[in-house]
C-alpha positions in Angstrom: 0.0 0.0 0.0 1.1 3.5 -0.7 2.4 5.6 2.2 0.6 8.9 2.6 2.9 11.9 2.9 3.5 13.3 6.3 2.2 16.8 6.5 2.5 19.7 8.9 4.9 20.2 11.8 4.7 20.1 15.5 6.7 20.9 18.6 7.9 17.5 20.1 7.4 18.4 23.8 3.9 19.9 23.2 2.8 16.6 21.6 4.5 14.2 24.0 3.9 15.9 27.3 0.2 14.8 27.5 1.2 11.2 26.5 3.8 11.1 29.3 1.3 12.6 31.9 -1.3 10.0 30.9 1.2 7.1 31.2 2.2 8.3 34.7 -1.4 8.7 35.9 -1.9 5.1 37.0 1.4 5.2 38.8 3.8 4.1 36.0 7.3 5.6 36.2 8.2 7.5 33.0 11.4 9.6 32.8 11.7 12.1 30.0 14.6 14.0 28.6 13.3 15.8 25.5 14.7 18.5 23.2 12.3 21.2 22.1 12.4 20.9 18.3 9.9 21.2 15.5 9.3 17.9 13.7 7.7 17.3 10.3 4.6 15.2 10.3 1.4 14.5 12.2 1.8 15.1 15.9 -1.2 12.9 16.7 0.4 10.0 14.8 3.7 10.3 16.7 1.8 10.7 20.0 -0.1 7.5 19.3 3.1 5.7 18.3 4.9 6.8 21.5 1.9 6.0 23.7 1.8 2.5 22.2 5.5 2.0 23.0 5.1 3.2 26.6 2.0 1.0 27.0 4.0 -2.0 25.8 6.6 -1.2 28.5 4.0 -1.2 31.2 2.1 -4.2 29.9 5.1 -6.5 29.2 7.6 -5.2 31.9 5.4 -4.4 34.9 7.3 -2.2 37.3 10.0 -1.2 34.8 11.0 2.4 34.5 10.3 3.7 31.0 12.6 6.4 29.7 11.8 8.6 26.7 14.8 10.7 25.4 15.5 12.7 22.3 18.4 14.4 20.6 19.0 16.3 17.4 21.7 14.8 15.2 22.6 14.9 11.5 19.9 12.4 10.7 17.1 14.3 12.3 15.5 14.0 15.7 16.4 10.7 17.4 13.7 9.6 19.9 14.4 6.5 22.1 11.8 4.8 24.2 13.4 2.3 26.6 12.9 0.4 29.8 15.0 -1.3 32.4 12.9 -4.5 32.4 14.1 -8.0 31.5 14.2 -7.3 27.8 12.9 -9.5 24.9 13.9 -13.1 24.4 15.7 -13.8 21.1 12.5 -15.3 19.7 10.3 -12.4 20.7 12.9 -9.9 19.3 12.9 -11.8 16.0 9.1 -11.6 15.9 9.1 -7.9 16.7 11.8 -7.1 14.1 9.5 -8.9 11.5 6.6 -6.7 12.7 8.7 -3.5 12.3 9.9 -4.6 8.8 6.4 -5.6 7.6 4.1 -3.5 9.7 1.1 -5.6 8.9 -1.1 -8.1 10.5 0.4 -10.7 8.1 3.7 -10.4 9.9 2.0 -11.5 13.2 1.0 -14.7 11.5 4.4 -15.2 9.7 6.4 -15.4 12.9 5.1 -17.8 15.5 4.3 -16.2 18.9 6.4 -17.1 21.9 4.7 -18.4 25.1 5.1 -14.8 26.5 3.3 -13.3 23.4 0.7 -16.0 22.8 -2.7 -14.5 22.3 -1.4 -10.9 22.2 -1.4 -10.6 18.4 1.5 -8.2 18.3 -0.5 -5.6 16.4 0.8 -2.8 18.6 4.3 -3.0 17.1 2.8 -3.4 13.6 0.8 -0.3 14.2 3.9 1.5 15.4 5.8 0.4 12.2 2.9 1.7 10.0 2.7 5.0 11.8 6.5 5.5 11.5 6.4 4.7 7.8 3.5 7.2 7.3 5.6 9.9 9.0 8.6 9.0 6.9 10.4 8.0 10.1 12.6 5.0 10.8 11.9 2.7 13.7 14.3 0.0 15.0 15.6 -1.7 18.1 18.5 0.2 19.6 21.3 -1.5 21.4 20.9 -1.3 25.2 22.7 -3.1 28.0 19.5 -4.1 29.7 15.8 -4.0 29.0 14.5 -2.9 25.6 15.0 0.3 23.6 13.2 1.3 20.4 14.6 4.2 18.3 12.7 6.5 16.0 14.3 9.0 13.7 12.0 11.8 12.8 12.5 14.6 10.2 13.1 18.0 11.6 10.9 20.8 10.3 13.8 23.1 9.4 17.3 22.4 8.1 18.7 24.9 10.6 17.6 22.7 13.5 19.6 19.8 12.1 22.7 22.1 12.1 22.2 23.4 15.6 22.4 21.4 18.8 19.3 22.1 20.8 19.8 21.7 24.5 17.7 19.2 26.5 14.5 20.3 28.2 15.0 17.9 31.1 12.5 17.4 33.9 13.7 17.7 37.4 13.9 14.0 38.0 14.7 12.9 34.4 17.6 10.7 33.6 19.2 10.1 30.2 19.3 6.6 28.8 22.8 5.3 29.8 24.9 5.1 26.7 22.1 6.3 24.4 21.6 10.0 24.7 24.3 12.6 25.3 
């Protein structure tokens, strides 16, 4: 299917702050270190994508601390959603990578579920992959010493932002993802 072009622009913090607040409401721990940058695309789509990733953390790694961090680099805006949980088994990671690559329900049938994912369909990751493609963003697993980390690279709204290093808008108790965000 054809990918619809991403339109518009949005301020990352303005779009993600309500998602973070909503994820914290039931008592989940979400740390955030976000840069204020304008990003190309549909803010609602990126909010839905990030909400889905945070919900996955709290569903599959109960009690884990979720961290959402971003930085501007030469590729665009790098956004990492990670957790300090047990991480994915090799079989679950293989299945998830297939979902990211395909982004369709067909991928959930192509890779057999693991006992941990049985009956869960895996559509959340397929939806994330589709939303990322529609926003002309990349999505992949990032290397992390523990837990799980998923990286998005979004397009900046202006070329000037790509050339400038925008300082972090860190919350009082925010922590960067070790080894991921500098």
